[in-house]
NUKE-955259 format. One line per 10 residues: number of its first residue (from 1); their letters; for each residue x, y, z of C-alpha. Coordinates in Angstrom, 2 decimals. Example, Ala and Ser with C-alpha at 12.3 -4.5 7.8 and 13.67 -1.06 7.14 Angstrom:
# residues 2
1	AS	12.30 -4.50 7.80 ~ 13.67 -1.06 7.14
This chain:
# residues 355
1	XXXXXXXXXX	150.33 76.60 59.39 ~ 147.68 76.91 62.07 ~ 144.23 75.61 61.29 ~ 141.58 78.02 62.55 ~ 139.12 76.56 65.02 ~ 135.54 77.01 63.94 ~ 133.49 78.92 66.47 ~ 130.48 77.14 67.88 ~ 127.33 79.03 66.90 ~ 125.78 80.84 69.83
11	XXXXXXXXXX	122.50 79.36 70.96 ~ 119.83 81.76 72.11 ~ 118.02 80.56 75.20 ~ 114.25 80.61 75.19 ~ 112.74 83.16 77.54 ~ 111.61 81.05 80.50 ~ 108.17 80.91 82.05 ~ 107.61 82.98 85.17 ~ 108.36 81.03 88.34 ~ 107.82 83.06 91.52
21	XXXXXXXXXX	110.27 82.89 94.40 ~ 107.59 83.45 97.04 ~ 103.81 82.95 96.98 ~ 101.05 84.31 99.22 ~ 97.55 82.81 99.41 ~ 94.40 84.34 100.77 ~ 92.97 81.40 102.77 ~ 89.61 81.63 100.99 ~ 91.36 81.28 97.61 ~ 91.96 77.62 98.46
31	XXXXXXXXXX	88.19 77.05 98.45 ~ 88.35 77.40 94.66 ~ 89.66 74.68 92.30 ~ 92.01 77.18 90.66 ~ 93.49 78.16 94.01 ~ 94.10 74.52 94.94 ~ 95.72 73.83 91.55 ~ 98.11 76.74 92.04 ~ 98.95 75.50 95.56 ~ 99.72 72.03 94.15
41	XXXXXXXXXX	101.97 73.62 91.52 ~ 103.79 75.63 94.19 ~ 104.27 72.63 96.48 ~ 105.54 70.41 93.66 ~ 108.32 72.92 93.01 ~ 109.20 73.54 96.62 ~ 108.44 77.25 96.38 ~ 107.98 78.87 99.81 ~ 104.47 80.14 100.48 ~ 102.57 82.00 103.16
51	XXXXXXXXXX	99.03 83.14 103.88 ~ 97.75 86.71 103.87 ~ 94.48 88.23 104.97 ~ 94.24 90.33 101.79 ~ 95.86 90.35 98.36 ~ 95.96 94.14 98.71 ~ 98.18 94.07 101.78 ~ 101.43 92.14 101.53 ~ 104.06 92.72 104.19 ~ 107.38 91.15 105.06
61	XXXXXXXXXX	108.88 91.08 101.57 ~ 112.63 90.41 101.70 ~ 115.10 93.23 101.14 ~ 116.80 95.94 103.18 ~ 116.19 98.80 100.75 ~ 113.17 99.97 98.79 ~ 114.84 98.87 95.55 ~ 115.57 95.38 96.91 ~ 111.97 95.02 98.11 ~ 110.69 96.18 94.71
71	XXXXXXXXXX	112.76 93.52 92.93 ~ 111.51 90.90 95.40 ~ 107.91 92.00 94.82 ~ 108.31 91.44 91.09 ~ 109.20 87.82 91.89 ~ 106.27 87.39 94.29 ~ 102.90 85.87 93.39 ~ 99.75 86.60 95.40 ~ 96.70 84.36 94.94 ~ 93.42 85.91 95.97
81	XXXXXXXXXX	89.76 86.59 95.29 ~ 88.61 89.54 93.21 ~ 85.96 91.14 95.41 ~ 85.29 94.26 93.34 ~ 83.32 93.23 90.27 ~ 82.65 96.73 89.00 ~ 84.88 96.97 85.94 ~ 86.97 100.02 85.03 ~ 86.59 101.54 81.59 ~ 89.40 100.85 79.13
91	XXXXXXXXXX	89.32 103.45 76.38 ~ 90.40 103.54 73.61 ~ 91.02 99.80 73.26 ~ 87.76 98.50 74.79 ~ 84.66 99.42 76.75 ~ 85.78 97.66 79.95 ~ 88.81 96.13 81.61 ~ 88.51 92.43 82.49 ~ 90.36 91.99 85.82 ~ 91.91 88.53 85.64
101	XXXXXXXXXX	95.21 89.57 87.23 ~ 97.13 92.61 88.44 ~ 100.83 93.32 88.21 ~ 103.51 92.04 85.87 ~ 106.76 90.13 86.16 ~ 108.38 92.23 83.42 ~ 110.71 95.13 84.16 ~ 109.74 97.62 81.46 ~ 111.15 100.94 82.62 ~ 108.42 103.07 81.07
111	XXXXXXXXXX	105.37 101.08 82.22 ~ 102.40 103.07 83.56 ~ 101.95 100.38 86.22 ~ 104.91 102.02 87.95 ~ 102.38 104.67 88.96 ~ 99.03 102.90 89.06 ~ 100.27 100.03 91.23 ~ 102.57 102.24 93.28 ~ 103.64 100.40 96.41 ~ 102.02 97.11 95.29
121	XXXXXXXXXX	104.15 95.90 92.37 ~ 103.75 92.22 93.22 ~ 101.85 89.93 90.84 ~ 98.26 89.11 91.81 ~ 96.01 86.49 90.25 ~ 92.33 85.95 91.03 ~ 90.81 82.50 91.37 ~ 87.09 83.41 91.22 ~ 87.09 83.55 87.43 ~ 83.46 82.45 87.19
131	XXXXXXXXXX	82.38 85.49 89.21 ~ 84.44 87.80 87.01 ~ 83.02 86.34 83.80 ~ 79.54 86.46 85.29 ~ 79.98 90.20 85.79 ~ 81.18 90.47 82.18 ~ 77.99 88.72 81.08 ~ 75.95 91.38 82.88 ~ 77.84 94.19 81.13 ~ 77.25 92.52 77.75
141	XXXXXXXXXX	73.52 92.22 78.42 ~ 73.28 95.85 79.56 ~ 74.79 97.13 76.30 ~ 72.90 94.81 73.92 ~ 72.46 94.98 70.97 ~ 75.87 96.69 70.80 ~ 79.07 94.66 70.94 ~ 80.98 95.02 74.22 ~ 84.77 94.70 74.19 ~ 86.83 93.68 77.22
151	XXXXXXXXXX	90.56 94.35 77.63 ~ 92.25 91.68 79.76 ~ 95.70 93.28 79.91 ~ 95.07 96.70 81.43 ~ 96.98 96.04 84.64 ~ 98.91 92.87 83.85 ~ 100.29 90.61 81.14 ~ 98.03 87.56 81.51 ~ 99.88 85.48 78.88 ~ 102.89 85.43 81.18
161	XXXXXXXXXX	100.68 83.93 83.91 ~ 98.56 81.53 81.86 ~ 100.63 78.47 82.81 ~ 99.66 79.19 86.43 ~ 96.03 80.25 86.09 ~ 94.38 79.11 82.87 ~ 92.28 82.26 83.20 ~ 92.74 83.41 79.61 ~ 91.53 80.02 78.41 ~ 88.47 80.44 80.62
171	XXXXXXXXXX	87.78 83.90 79.22 ~ 88.39 82.93 75.58 ~ 86.06 79.94 75.88 ~ 83.42 82.07 77.59 ~ 83.60 84.82 74.98 ~ 83.41 82.31 72.11 ~ 79.78 81.73 73.11 ~ 78.89 85.42 73.45 ~ 77.73 86.86 70.09 ~ 77.90 90.39 71.52
181	XXXXXXXXXX	81.11 89.94 73.54 ~ 84.70 90.42 72.43 ~ 87.93 89.80 74.32 ~ 91.22 91.58 73.70 ~ 94.61 91.39 75.36 ~ 98.17 92.37 74.58 ~ 101.38 90.64 75.59 ~ 105.16 90.83 75.51 ~ 105.43 87.08 76.08 ~ 105.48 84.21 73.61
191	XXXXXXXXXX	104.04 81.46 75.81 ~ 100.82 81.02 73.81 ~ 100.68 77.22 73.55 ~ 97.79 76.84 76.06 ~ 95.65 79.04 73.81 ~ 96.21 77.32 70.47 ~ 93.68 74.50 70.83 ~ 90.78 76.58 72.14 ~ 87.48 77.25 70.40 ~ 87.39 81.05 70.08
201	XXXXXXXXXX	84.97 81.73 67.19 ~ 87.02 84.78 66.23 ~ 85.77 86.66 69.29 ~ 89.22 87.17 70.84 ~ 91.85 89.44 69.34 ~ 95.38 88.76 70.56 ~ 97.87 91.59 70.15 ~ 101.61 91.59 70.65 ~ 103.52 94.58 71.94 ~ 106.47 95.26 69.63
211	XXXXXXXXXX	109.09 97.95 69.39 ~ 112.42 98.84 67.86 ~ 115.54 96.93 68.86 ~ 116.77 99.98 70.77 ~ 113.65 100.14 72.94 ~ 113.44 96.39 73.62 ~ 117.14 96.18 74.47 ~ 117.24 99.19 76.79 ~ 113.81 99.32 78.39 ~ 112.13 95.88 78.35
221	XXXXXXXXXX	114.07 93.47 80.60 ~ 112.50 90.15 81.59 ~ 110.23 89.93 78.54 ~ 110.28 87.67 75.48 ~ 112.62 88.57 72.65 ~ 111.20 90.20 69.52 ~ 111.74 87.05 67.45 ~ 109.88 84.96 70.03 ~ 106.92 87.35 69.99 ~ 106.69 87.28 66.19
231	XXXXXXXXXX	106.90 83.49 66.08 ~ 104.07 83.35 68.61 ~ 102.05 85.82 66.52 ~ 102.34 83.47 63.55 ~ 101.07 80.56 65.67 ~ 98.11 82.63 66.84 ~ 97.20 83.64 63.29 ~ 97.43 80.06 62.00 ~ 94.68 78.94 64.39 ~ 92.38 81.76 63.33
241	XXXXXXXXXX	92.61 84.34 66.09 ~ 92.31 87.95 64.92 ~ 95.80 89.43 65.34 ~ 97.10 92.85 66.21 ~ 100.23 94.74 67.20 ~ 100.69 97.57 69.63 ~ 103.74 99.72 69.01 ~ 104.19 101.27 72.42 ~ 105.68 103.31 73.69 ~ 106.89 105.01 70.53
251	XXXXXXXXXX	110.10 106.71 71.62 ~ 111.93 109.55 69.91 ~ 115.67 108.84 69.98 ~ 118.65 109.29 67.68 ~ 117.99 106.88 64.83 ~ 114.30 106.31 65.56 ~ 113.35 106.33 61.87 ~ 115.82 103.55 61.08 ~ 114.73 101.62 64.18 ~ 111.01 101.72 63.52
261	XXXXXXXXXX	111.49 101.23 59.78 ~ 113.48 98.08 60.52 ~ 110.81 96.92 62.97 ~ 108.05 97.06 60.36 ~ 110.25 95.52 57.68 ~ 110.95 92.60 60.03 ~ 107.24 92.19 60.70 ~ 106.48 92.21 56.99 ~ 109.12 89.56 56.30 ~ 108.30 87.29 59.23
271	XXXXXXXXXX	104.51 87.14 59.36 ~ 102.74 84.34 57.49 ~ 100.16 85.37 54.90 ~ 97.22 84.36 57.08 ~ 98.36 86.84 59.72 ~ 97.82 89.87 57.49 ~ 94.19 89.50 56.42 ~ 92.65 91.09 59.54 ~ 95.55 92.93 61.12 ~ 95.29 95.90 63.47
281	XXXXXXXXXX	97.83 98.35 64.84 ~ 97.61 100.59 67.89 ~ 100.19 103.37 68.24 ~ 100.99 104.96 71.60 ~ 103.68 107.60 72.02 ~ 105.76 107.67 75.19 ~ 104.35 109.72 78.04 ~ 105.07 110.08 81.73 ~ 103.90 111.92 84.83 ~ 106.07 113.51 87.49
291	XXXXXXXXXX	105.06 110.71 89.86 ~ 106.05 108.08 87.31 ~ 109.38 109.80 86.64 ~ 110.24 109.85 90.33 ~ 109.32 106.18 90.75 ~ 111.15 105.02 87.61 ~ 114.35 106.84 88.56 ~ 114.33 105.14 91.97 ~ 113.61 101.67 90.61 ~ 115.83 101.86 87.52
301	XXXXXXXXXX	118.52 104.38 88.50 ~ 120.63 103.67 85.40 ~ 117.78 103.98 82.90 ~ 118.39 105.75 79.60 ~ 114.72 106.71 79.35 ~ 114.32 110.38 78.44 ~ 111.92 112.14 80.84 ~ 112.70 115.83 80.47 ~ 109.61 117.93 81.15 ~ 111.25 120.97 79.55
311	XXXXXXXXXX	111.16 119.44 76.06 ~ 107.73 117.83 76.35 ~ 104.15 119.02 75.92 ~ 102.04 119.07 79.09 ~ 98.67 117.38 78.76 ~ 95.92 116.75 81.31 ~ 95.72 113.07 82.18 ~ 92.79 110.82 83.01 ~ 93.92 110.17 86.59 ~ 94.07 113.79 87.71
321	XXXXXXXXXX	97.74 114.40 86.89 ~ 99.44 116.19 84.06 ~ 101.30 113.90 81.70 ~ 104.13 114.83 79.40 ~ 103.95 113.79 75.75 ~ 105.93 114.80 72.68 ~ 105.31 118.26 71.19 ~ 102.88 118.28 68.26 ~ 105.63 118.52 65.64 ~ 107.40 115.41 66.94
331	XXXXXXXXXX	104.15 113.50 67.52 ~ 103.00 114.26 63.97 ~ 106.34 113.10 62.57 ~ 106.09 109.82 64.48 ~ 102.48 109.27 63.42 ~ 103.06 110.03 59.73 ~ 106.22 107.93 59.49 ~ 104.68 104.88 61.16 ~ 101.43 105.19 59.23 ~ 103.30 105.25 55.92
341	XXXXXXXXXX	105.48 102.28 56.84 ~ 102.59 100.21 58.21 ~ 100.51 100.58 55.05 ~ 103.63 100.02 52.95 ~ 104.10 96.60 54.54 ~ 100.45 95.78 55.26 ~ 98.09 97.54 52.81 ~ 94.99 95.88 54.30 ~ 95.82 96.66 57.94 ~ 93.78 98.96 60.15
351	XXXXX	95.36 101.54 62.46 ~ 92.90 101.77 65.33 ~ 94.36 104.87 66.95 ~ 97.45 106.98 67.60 ~ 97.66 108.59 70.99
């Protein structure tokens, strides 16, 4: 008789921190303490680095094809100075965008940065944080006595860069002392430890981007796993940060009701009680432009992402292009289903918007 050999349980590796393969510095960035700290970090790890005259103009990335250069850009960090201190608006999540960084190391197929960053998909961080926060102070004073909200994740995922920059810690600490200022950011990464000891005074809301297993598996490479994000959300809630979730993009696929129902059931089961007292949700259906479709198909030629203009509703977009969203009947079905399931799991939650 043969004795069966017990299988060793599979261990799931933690999603690692972002470590660039190549770094560029604007020379003037090294006049700032943050720039010098990043240079020390790069040198300690033996990462090759170069200088560049501008963080907006990076040439000489490795790769023989456009796709190879795109993949190399996603592994490239550029350290520079943010010269433009006029902030973009950031509706509906906030009044203004807070430009701490630009670009993301993730490979989400659907991301709108495929279009807005175009030929500059490399990751940029800005070392003149005091100047940026000084500009934020001016915006707060101009809108007083109203509260002014700032979104720090419009063009990047700053949590994935915090181990390099410390810029979120700077912004959280700054906003803690601004009675009329509020900070918001969303992330797909779980590396929140640098934020857990900070004094925030409840003025920073941290949101996690979540989605169904189907969407995360097929369209969100190089991001933290769902379980890691939810564990991080619990840590954030335990130290008193207001918490939120963005379900985006909401994608219509065969089995979407089961997928999104399971997502919300998992959230309900996993979140600690303290995470549900001041919980917000933001719901964003999938949309694309013709420019985005063309770019995505070149960069992710095997993507399963549905981008068929013939079955979508055409809608005028903010940036002067038509975008394609779901027809009203499908959009209403998504909105009603998710609304019902959210309030079923979290009766005290607030849905800030569906778009």
